[in-house]
PARO-283346 format. One record per residue (C-alpha): residue number from 1; residue in three letters; x negated, y, z. Coordinates in steps of 0.2 Angstrom, whole numbers. Each point is the difference from the previous one (the first is absolute). Layout:
<pts>
[pt NUM, "Ala", [X, Y, Z]] ...
</pts>
This chain:
<pts>
[pt 1, "Met", [258, 256, -211]] [pt 2, "Glu", [-19, 1, -4]] [pt 3, "Ala", [-15, -8, 8]] [pt 4, "Ala", [-16, 6, 11]] [pt 5, "Ile", [-13, -14, -1]] [pt 6, "Gly", [-17, 3, 9]] [pt 7, "Leu", [-11, -13, -2]] [pt 8, "Glu", [-16, -8, 11]] [pt 9, "Ile", [-12, -6, -14]] [pt 10, "His", [-15, -11, 6]] [pt 11, "Val", [-15, -3, -11]] [pt 12, "Gln", [-15, -8, 0]] [pt 13, "Leu", [-15, 9, -1]] [pt 14, "Leu", [-13, -7, -13]] [pt 15, "Thr", [-16, -3, 12]] [pt 16, "Arg", [-11, -16, 2]] [pt 17, "Thr", [3, -1, 18]] [pt 18, "Lys", [15, 0, 13]] [pt 19, "Leu", [1, 15, 8]] [pt 20, "Phe", [-7, -1, 18]] [pt 21, "Cys", [-11, -16, -3]] [pt 22, "Ser", [-10, -7, -14]] [pt 23, "Cys", [9, -14, -4]] [pt 24, "Arg", [4, 2, -21]] [pt 25, "Ala", [15, 8, -5]] [pt 26, "Asp", [3, -12, -15]] [pt 27, "Tyr", [13, -12, 7]] [pt 28, "Phe", [12, -2, -11]] [pt 29, "Ala", [-10, -17, -9]] [pt 30, "Ala", [-6, -7, 17]] [pt 31, "Pro", [2, -16, 9]] [pt 32, "Pro", [10, 3, 16]] [pt 33, "Asn", [-9, 7, 15]] [pt 34, "Thr", [-16, 0, -8]] [pt 35, "Leu", [-4, 22, -1]] [pt 36, "Thr", [2, 5, 20]] [pt 37, "Cys", [-9, 2, 13]] [pt 38, "Pro", [1, 4, 21]] [pt 39, "Val", [4, 19, -5]] [pt 40, "Cys", [15, -4, -13]] [pt 41, "Leu", [4, -15, 11]] [pt 42, "Gly", [3, 12, 16]] [pt 43, "Leu", [-10, -11, 11]] [pt 44, "Pro", [-5, 8, 16]] [pt 45, "Gly", [-17, 12, 0]] [pt 46, "Ala", [1, 2, -18]] [pt 47, "Leu", [-2, 19, -4]] [pt 48, "Pro", [5, 7, -17]] [pt 49, "Val", [-9, 12, -9]] [pt 50, "Leu", [7, 11, -18]] [pt 51, "Asn", [-5, -2, -14]] [pt 52, "Arg", [-4, 18, -11]] [pt 53, "Arg", [4, -8, -16]] [pt 54, "Ala", [18, -5, 4]] [pt 55, "Val", [1, 21, 7]] [pt 56, "Glu", [-8, 5, -16]] [pt 57, "Leu", [13, -9, -11]] [pt 58, "Ala", [16, 7, 11]] [pt 59, "Leu", [-9, 17, 0]] [pt 60, "Arg", [-3, 0, -19]] [pt 61, "Ala", [22, -4, 0]] [pt 62, "Ala", [4, 12, 10]] [pt 63, "Leu", [-11, 12, -9]] [pt 64, "Ala", [10, -5, -16]] [pt 65, "Leu", [14, 4, 7]] [pt 66, "Gly", [-5, 18, 4]] [pt 67, "Ala", [4, -5, 21]] [pt 68, "Gln", [-5, 9, 15]] [pt 69, "Ile", [-14, -11, 7]] [pt 70, "Gln", [-6, 1, 16]] [pt 71, "Lys", [-15, 4, 7]] [pt 72, "Thr", [1, -12, 17]] [pt 73, "Ser", [14, -16, 0]] [pt 74, "His", [1, -10, 12]] [pt 75, "Phe", [3, -19, 2]] [pt 76, "Asp", [14, -10, 8]] [pt 77, "Arg", [6, -18, 5]] [pt 78, "Lys", [18, -3, -6]] [pt 79, "Asn", [6, -14, 11]] [pt 80, "Tyr", [11, -15, -4]] [pt 81, "Phe", [-2, -19, 0]] [pt 82, "Tyr", [3, -11, -13]] [pt 83, "Pro", [-12, -14, -5]] [pt 84, "Asp", [-8, 6, -16]] [pt 85, "Leu", [-8, 15, 10]] [pt 86, "Pro", [-13, -8, 13]] [pt 87, "Lys", [-2, 14, 10]] [pt 88, "Gly", [18, 6, 7]] [pt 89, "Tyr", [-4, 16, -9]] [pt 90, "Gln", [-4, 9, -17]] [pt 91, "Ile", [-14, 14, 1]] [pt 92, "Thr", [7, 13, -12]] [pt 93, "Gln", [3, 20, 2]] [pt 94, "His", [16, 6, 9]] [pt 95, "Glu", [-2, 18, 7]] [pt 96, "Val", [-14, 5, -9]] [pt 97, "Pro", [0, -7, -19]] [pt 98, "Leu", [-13, 4, -11]] [pt 99, "Ala", [9, 12, -13]] [pt 100, "Leu", [18, 10, -2]] [pt 101, "Gly", [10, 4, -12]] [pt 102, "Gly", [-6, -1, -19]] [pt 103, "Ile", [11, -3, -14]] [pt 104, "Ile", [4, -14, -14]] [pt 105, "Pro", [7, 3, -17]] [pt 106, "Phe", [9, -10, -11]] [pt 107, "Lys", [11, -5, -15]] [pt 108, "Val", [19, -8, -2]] [pt 109, "Glu", [9, 1, -15]] [pt 110, "Gly", [-12, 14, -7]] [pt 111, "Gln", [1, 11, 17]] [pt 112, "Thr", [-14, 5, 11]] [pt 113, "Lys", [5, -2, 18]] [pt 114, "Ile", [-11, 4, 15]] [pt 115, "Val", [-1, -11, 14]] [pt 116, "Arg", [-6, 7, 16]] [pt 117, "Val", [-13, -10, 11]] [pt 118, "Arg", [5, 4, 21]] [pt 119, "Glu", [-18, -8, 4]] [pt 120, "Met", [-15, -14, -4]] [pt 121, "His", [-8, -9, 12]] [pt 122, "Leu", [-12, -14, 2]] [pt 123, "Glu", [5, -18, 7]] [pt 124, "Glu", [-5, -17, 1]] [pt 125, "Asp", [11, -14, -9]] [pt 126, "Ala", [5, -16, 11]] [pt 127, "Gly", [0, -17, -5]] [pt 128, "Lys", [9, -10, -11]] [pt 129, "Leu", [16, -13, 3]] [pt 130, "Ile", [3, -15, -10]] [pt 131, "His", [17, -7, 1]] [pt 132, "Thr", [0, -19, -7]] [pt 133, "Gly", [18, -9, 8]] [pt 134, "Ala", [1, -3, 17]] [pt 135, "Lys", [-20, 5, 2]] [pt 136, "Thr", [-7, 18, 0]] [pt 137, "Met", [-18, 0, -4]] [pt 138, "Ile", [-12, 19, 6]] [pt 139, "Asp", [-15, 4, -12]] [pt 140, "Phe", [-9, 13, 9]] [pt 141, "Asn", [-11, 3, -16]] [pt 142, "Arg", [9, 17, -2]] [pt 143, "Ser", [0, 8, 20]] [pt 144, "Gly", [-9, 15, -1]] [pt 145, "Val", [0, 3, -20]] [pt 146, "Pro", [-1, 20, -1]] [pt 147, "Leu", [16, 7, -4]] [pt 148, "Val", [6, 22, -4]] [pt 149, "Glu", [17, 0, 2]] [pt 150, "Ile", [9, 15, -9]] [pt 151, "Val", [17, 4, 10]] [pt 152, "Thr", [8, 12, -10]] [pt 153, "Glu", [17, 13, 2]] [pt 154, "Pro", [16, -8, -3]] [pt 155, "Asp", [-1, 10, -20]] [pt 156, "Leu", [6, -16, -11]] [pt 157, "Arg", [19, 1, -6]] [pt 158, "Ser", [2, -18, -8]] [pt 159, "Ala", [-6, -17, 0]] [pt 160, "Arg", [-9, 3, -18]] [pt 161, "Glu", [-8, 15, 6]] [pt 162, "Ala", [-8, -8, 13]] [pt 163, "Arg", [-7, -15, -13]] [pt 164, "Glu", [-8, 13, -10]] [pt 165, "Phe", [-7, 10, 14]] [pt 166, "Leu", [-8, -17, 5]] [pt 167, "Arg", [-6, -1, -17]] [pt 168, "Ala", [-5, 17, -1]] [pt 169, "Leu", [-10, -3, 16]] [pt 170, "Arg", [-7, -17, -4]] [pt 171, "Thr", [-9, 8, -15]] [pt 172, "Leu", [-7, 16, 9]] [pt 173, "Leu", [-10, -14, 16]] [pt 174, "Arg", [-4, -9, -17]] [pt 175, "His", [-8, 16, -9]] [pt 176, "Leu", [-9, 4, 16]] [pt 177, "Arg", [-6, -18, 1]] [pt 178, "Val", [6, 1, 19]] [pt 179, "Ser", [10, -16, 0]] [pt 180, "Asn", [2, -13, -17]] [pt 181, "Ala", [19, 3, 9]] [pt 182, "Asp", [5, -18, -7]] [pt 183, "Met", [18, -4, 8]] [pt 184, "Glu", [0, -17, -3]] [pt 185, "Lys", [-16, -1, 10]] [pt 186, "Gly", [8, 10, 15]] [pt 187, "Glu", [-14, 14, -4]] [pt 188, "Leu", [17, 14, -3]] [pt 189, "Arg", [16, -5, 11]] [pt 190, "Cys", [11, 13, 8]] [pt 191, "Asp", [15, 1, 11]] [pt 192, "Ala", [15, 11, -6]] [pt 193, "Asn", [9, 12, 15]] [pt 194, "Val", [17, 4, -9]] [pt 195, "Ser", [16, 8, 4]] [pt 196, "Leu", [14, 7, -9]] [pt 197, "Ile", [2, 19, 2]] [pt 198, "Val", [17, 7, 8]] [pt 199, "Asp", [5, 18, 1]] [pt 200, "Gly", [-18, 6, -8]] [pt 201, "Arg", [-9, -11, 15]] [pt 202, "Pro", [-8, -18, -1]] [pt 203, "Gly", [7, -10, 11]] [pt 204, "Thr", [-4, -17, 12]] [pt 205, "Lys", [-16, -8, -13]] [pt 206, "Thr", [0, -19, -2]] [pt 207, "Glu", [-17, -6, 0]] [pt 208, "Ile", [-6, -15, -14]] [pt 209, "Lys", [-16, -7, 4]] [pt 210, "Asn", [-16, -6, -12]] [pt 211, "Leu", [6, 0, -18]] [pt 212, "Asn", [-12, -5, -9]] [pt 213, "Ser", [5, 3, -18]] [pt 214, "Phe", [10, 15, -10]] [pt 215, "Arg", [12, -12, -3]] [pt 216, "Ala", [3, -4, 17]] [pt 217, "Val", [0, 20, 2]] [pt 218, "Glu", [13, 6, -12]] [pt 219, "Lys", [11, -16, 4]] [pt 220, "Ala", [-2, -1, 20]] [pt 221, "Ile", [2, 21, 2]] [pt 222, "Ser", [17, -2, -12]] [pt 223, "Ala", [5, -14, 11]] [pt 224, "Ala", [-5, 12, 15]] [pt 225, "Ile", [11, 14, -7]] [pt 226, "Glu", [14, -11, -4]] [pt 227, "Tyr", [1, -7, 18]] [pt 228, "Gln", [3, 18, 4]] [pt 229, "Arg", [13, 3, -9]] [pt 230, "Glu", [10, -13, 5]] [pt 231, "Lys", [0, 4, 19]] [pt 232, "Leu", [4, 18, -1]] [pt 233, "Ser", [13, -3, -14]] [pt 234, "Arg", [8, -12, 16]] [pt 235, "Gly", [-4, 15, 10]] [pt 236, "Glu", [-13, -10, 10]] [pt 237, "Gln", [-14, 8, 7]] [pt 238, "Ile", [-19, -6, -6]] [pt 239, "Glu", [-10, -8, 12]] [pt 240, "Gln", [-21, 3, 1]] [pt 241, "Val", [-4, -17, -8]] [pt 242, "Thr", [-14, -8, -8]] [pt 243, "Phe", [3, -11, -14]] [pt 244, "Gly", [-13, -15, -8]] [pt 245, "Trp", [3, -1, -19]] [pt 246, "Asp", [6, -18, -7]] [pt 247, "Asp", [-7, 3, -18]] [pt 248, "Ser", [8, -20, -5]] [pt 249, "Arg", [15, 5, 8]] [pt 250, "Gly", [-1, 17, -7]] [pt 251, "Glu", [5, 6, 17]] [pt 252, "Leu", [-3, 10, 17]] [pt 253, "Val", [-3, -12, 17]] [pt 254, "Ile", [1, 10, 17]] [pt 255, "Gln", [-16, -1, 10]] [pt 256, "Arg", [3, 11, 14]] [pt 257, "Val", [10, 15, 7]] [pt 258, "Lys", [-4, 17, 6]] [pt 259, "Glu", [-20, 0, 1]] [pt 260, "Glu", [-8, 17, 5]] [pt 261, "Ala", [-17, 5, 1]] [pt 262, "His", [1, 1, 16]] [pt 263, "Asp", [1, -20, 1]] [pt 264, "Tyr", [-18, -2, -7]] [pt 265, "Arg", [-8, 8, 17]] [pt 266, "Tyr", [-13, 9, -10]] [pt 267, "Phe", [-14, 7, 8]] [pt 268, "Pro", [-20, 5, -5]] [pt 269, "Asp", [-10, -16, -3]] [pt 270, "Pro", [-15, 1, 14]] [pt 271, "Asp", [-11, -9, -11]] [pt 272, "Leu", [-1, 13, -16]] [pt 273, "Val", [-6, 20, 2]] [pt 274, "Pro", [9, 13, -10]] [pt 275, "Leu", [-3, -1, -18]] [pt 276, "Glu", [-10, 17, -8]] [pt 277, "Ile", [-1, 5, -16]] [pt 278, "Pro", [-12, 10, -5]] [pt 279, "Ser", [1, 16, -12]] [pt 280, "Ala", [-14, -6, -12]] [pt 281, "Trp", [7, -18, 1]] [pt 282, "Leu", [18, 6, -6]] [pt 283, "Glu", [-9, 13, -12]] [pt 284, "Glu", [-11, -16, -8]] [pt 285, "Ile", [15, -10, -3]] [pt 286, "Gln", [8, 14, -5]] [pt 287, "Ala", [-13, 0, -14]] [pt 288, "Lys", [-1, -15, -7]] [pt 289, "Met", [21, -2, -2]] [pt 290, "Pro", [7, -7, -16]] [pt 291, "Glu", [12, 9, -13]] [pt 292, "Leu", [18, -3, 9]] [pt 293, "Pro", [12, -10, -14]] [pt 294, "Trp", [13, 13, 1]] [pt 295, "Glu", [-15, 12, -7]] [pt 296, "Arg", [-5, -14, -11]] [pt 297, "Glu", [14, -5, -10]] [pt 298, "Ala", [5, 21, 1]] [pt 299, "Arg", [-17, 1, -10]] [pt 300, "Trp", [3, -17, -11]] [pt 301, "Val", [17, 8, -7]] [pt 302, "Arg", [-8, 18, -1]] [pt 303, "Glu", [-16, -6, -9]] [pt 304, "Tyr", [5, -17, -8]] [pt 305, "His", [18, 1, -3]] [pt 306, "Val", [2, -14, 10]] [pt 307, "Pro", [19, -3, 4]] [pt 308, "Glu", [4, -1, 19]] [pt 309, "Arg", [7, -18, 0]] [pt 310, "Glu", [-15, -7, -10]] [pt 311, "Ala", [-12, 10, 12]] [pt 312, "Lys", [8, -4, 14]] [pt 313, "Ala", [-2, -22, -3]] [pt 314, "Leu", [-20, 6, -4]] [pt 315, "Leu", [-2, 10, 15]] [pt 316, "Ala", [8, -16, 9]] [pt 317, "Asp", [-18, -6, 4]] [pt 318, "Pro", [-13, 12, 1]] [pt 319, "Ser", [-13, -13, -11]] [pt 320, "Arg", [14, -1, -13]] [pt 321, "Ala", [0, 20, 0]] [pt 322, "Asp", [-21, 2, 0]] [pt 323, "Phe", [0, -14, -15]] [pt 324, "Phe", [14, 11, -10]] [pt 325, "Glu", [-12, 16, 4]] [pt 326, "Glu", [-14, -8, -8]] [pt 327, "Val", [9, -6, -15]] [pt 328, "Ala", [7, 16, -2]] [pt 329, "Lys", [-14, 10, -1]] [pt 330, "Asn", [-8, -10, -13]] [pt 331, "Leu", [17, 2, -10]] [pt 332, "Pro", [5, 15, -14]] [pt 333, "Asn", [16, -4, 5]] [pt 334, "Pro", [1, -7, 19]] [pt 335, "Gln", [19, -2, 2]] [pt 336, "Ala", [-4, -15, -14]] [pt 337, "Ala", [-9, -9, 14]] [pt 338, "Val", [16, 0, 13]] [pt 339, "Gly", [8, -14, -12]] [pt 340, "Trp", [-14, -9, 0]] [pt 341, "Ile", [-4, -3, 17]] [pt 342, "Leu", [18, -2, 7]] [pt 343, "Ser", [5, -10, -15]] [pt 344, "Glu", [-13, -10, -8]] [pt 345, "Leu", [-13, 0, 14]] [pt 346, "Leu", [10, 1, 18]] [pt 347, "Pro", [5, -22, -2]] [pt 348, "Tyr", [-15, -4, -1]] [pt 349, "Trp", [-8, 12, 13]] [pt 350, "Thr", [2, -11, 18]] [pt 351, "Asp", [-15, 4, 6]] [pt 352, "Glu", [-9, 16, 10]] [pt 353, "Glu", [-10, 4, -14]] [pt 354, "Pro", [5, 2, -19]] [pt 355, "Pro", [0, -16, -12]] [pt 356, "Ile", [-7, 12, -14]] [pt 357, "Ser", [-12, 17, 1]] [pt 358, "Ala", [6, 14, -1]] [pt 359, "Glu", [-11, 4, -15]] [pt 360, "Glu", [6, -15, -10]] [pt 361, "Leu", [18, 3, 2]] [pt 362, "Ala", [-3, 20, -6]] [pt 363, "Leu", [-11, -7, -14]] [pt 364, "Leu", [14, -14, -5]] [pt 365, "Ile", [16, 17, 2]] [pt 366, "Arg", [-11, 9, -10]] [pt 367, "Lys", [-2, -14, -15]] [pt 368, "Val", [18, 1, 1]] [pt 369, "Glu", [5, 18, 2]] [pt 370, "Glu", [-12, 3, -17]] [pt 371, "Gly", [7, -16, -10]] [pt 372, "Ser", [-14, -8, -1]] [pt 373, "Leu", [9, -15, 10]] [pt 374, "Pro", [20, -3, 1]] [pt 375, "Arg", [8, -2, 17]] [pt 376, "Thr", [3, -18, -2]] [pt 377, "Lys", [-18, -6, -6]] [pt 378, "Ala", [-7, 13, 14]] [pt 379, "Lys", [14, -10, 14]] [pt 380, "Glu", [-9, -15, -5]] [pt 381, "Ile", [-17, 6, 3]] [pt 382, "Leu", [4, 4, 16]] [pt 383, "Glu", [9, -15, 7]] [pt 384, "Arg", [-19, -9, -8]] [pt 385, "Val", [-10, 12, 8]] [pt 386, "Val", [9, 0, 20]] [pt 387, "Thr", [1, -21, -3]] [pt 388, "Gly", [-18, -2, -4]] [pt 389, "Lys", [-1, -4, -18]] [pt 390, "Gly", [-11, 11, -6]] [pt 391, "Ser", [-8, 19, -1]] [pt 392, "Leu", [11, 15, -4]] [pt 393, "Pro", [-13, 8, -11]] [pt 394, "Glu", [-1, -18, -8]] [pt 395, "Leu", [18, 0, -3]] [pt 396, "Ile", [3, 15, -6]] [pt 397, "Arg", [-13, -2, -13]] [pt 398, "Ala", [7, -18, -7]] [pt 399, "Ala", [18, 9, 2]] [pt 400, "Glu", [-5, 15, -11]] [pt 401, "Gly", [-10, -12, -15]] [pt 402, "Glu", [20, -9, 1]] [pt 403, "Ile", [9, 17, -1]] [pt 404, "Leu", [7, -1, -19]] [pt 405, "Arg", [-2, 20, -9]] [pt 406, "Asp", [-1, -3, -19]] [pt 407, "Glu", [13, 11, -5]] [pt 408, "Glu", [5, -9, -17]] [pt 409, "Gly", [3, -15, 8]] [pt 410, "Leu", [10, 8, 14]] [pt 411, "Arg", [10, 10, -11]] [pt 412, "Ala", [5, -17, -8]] [pt 413, "Leu", [5, -3, 17]] [pt 414, "Val", [11, 13, 3]] [pt 415, "Leu", [9, 1, -16]] [pt 416, "Glu", [5, -17, 6]] [pt 417, "Ile", [7, 4, 17]] [pt 418, "Leu", [9, 18, -7]] [pt 419, "Ala", [10, -12, -14]] [pt 420, "Ala", [5, -14, 13]] [pt 421, "Asn", [5, 16, 13]] [pt 422, "Pro", [11, 10, -9]] [pt 423, "Ala", [12, 6, 16]] [pt 424, "Ala", [-19, 6, 10]] [pt 425, "Val", [-3, 10, -15]] [pt 426, "Ala", [15, 7, -2]] [pt 427, "Asp", [0, 4, 18]] [pt 428, "Tyr", [-16, 9, -2]] [pt 429, "Arg", [5, 11, -15]] [pt 430, "Arg", [14, 6, 10]] [pt 431, "Gly", [-11, 6, 15]] [pt 432, "Lys", [1, -15, 13]] [pt 433, "Thr", [-19, 1, 1]] [pt 434, "Pro", [0, -18, 11]] [pt 435, "Ala", [2, -8, -16]] [pt 436, "Leu", [-18, 1, -4]] [pt 437, "Ser", [-5, -8, 16]] [pt 438, "Phe", [11, -15, -7]] [pt 439, "Leu", [-6, 0, -17]] [pt 440, "Val", [-21, 0, 8]] [pt 441, "Gly", [7, -14, 10]] [pt 442, "Gln", [5, -11, -13]] [pt 443, "Ala", [-17, 5, -8]] [pt 444, "Met", [-9, -6, 14]] [pt 445, "Arg", [10, -18, 3]] [pt 446, "Lys", [-4, -5, -18]] [pt 447, "Thr", [-18, 5, 2]] [pt 448, "Lys", [0, -9, 19]] [pt 449, "Gly", [-6, 16, 7]] [pt 450, "Arg", [-17, 1, -11]] [pt 451, "Ala", [7, 15, -8]] [pt 452, "Asp", [-7, 16, 4]] [pt 453, "Pro", [18, 11, 5]] [pt 454, "Lys", [-8, 15, -3]] [pt 455, "Ile", [-3, 0, -19]] [pt 456, "Leu", [18, -9, -1]] [pt 457, "Ala", [8, 12, 7]] [pt 458, "Gln", [-7, 13, -13]] [pt 459, "Ile", [4, -12, -15]] [pt 460, "Phe", [19, -2, 8]] [pt 461, "Gln", [3, 20, -1]] [pt 462, "Glu", [-10, 2, -14]] [pt 463, "Leu", [12, -13, -12]] [pt 464, "Leu", [17, 8, 12]] [pt 465, "Lys", [-4, 16, -9]] [pt 466, "Glu", [3, -8, -18]] 
</pts>
């Protein structure tokens, strides 16, 4: 029995201030209740003023999805009472959202799939409850932070698809510089609507609220599918239930039953005028749109011959992707940059900025590709540079001076290695070419990485022909 899964994804926009006031929006590390004002606390007489930058970022996301942007949209009040919602209502867009339609492509098991977008709208975030034993504390710093909510059609068919779709969306949002989309910080979280397809149509849905990790999304949706299958197998009807997900226990927790849109008593916000999007502004935003990640991936595969898996890993972070581009354009063989960035450099890359410049890494890779430096020595140099133990040009010069290139001395070493490894010699002469790499590796170990591997390989090949 196949599932039909739709997501309601909340994305924190990368603005300096909140959606309707001038309080700072970077609440994550701030002391509790220090980023508040009468507007985001909902005090009497306070009036909201819309953040232009938040609208611009939302429009950028809508354009990337190919959505139909509504030239006029409206803000509404969604009424409900909860401790972290000081006004007693949330300002959102219900009747006339910012954008309609659009698609998001993603890959799962090598197959490209498409998820349709139903709508995209702007809204403000609520505060945050912190539960500590018998006490619950409230931090209003997050109250009023700008969100864009992306509502999909129920086009996903499995928990794994939902996880991979969210990964693709996060990559897109980061490349657009719309959001950092850090799930650990709550900058990207989603609600999942899950139903089983019975007689060709989706049945009654169950909703799972506030999923904030890829693992939680996959586990919770899998649990919801299993819950419905078990109910139907016993001949029971599915009720429209809202679940929470207890990650520590790995189980769904019922929160409420049968929640409908009319329960929120939506009505137009009287303090905010309709949002008008001038054509000139939209054209200006469109002109500044970056290359989309799936377009970039296709170009890398086509021009640089980067494998899809590695391209996906590089694209997960836009600064990493930009760095790869800079390194690649300085190399005769751009593909060589992939392994160096993902395998050698990434463990040292802990901040926004790379620990070494693109020009420096390209120079180091060129030295290896040209045979001027053994890869093992180049890795040592990289480690010293990124840990602040020397400059790259000086370390390269010193390393090149230590390289053994005396052919007469290396020939004697090669003869010694050949005599000590008759099995590898026999393998090579039977056509097993990997044996050559083994023999060169033995010689490199003998010289503690100081021999020129290119010269060694030439001498081995010459002597193995005799």
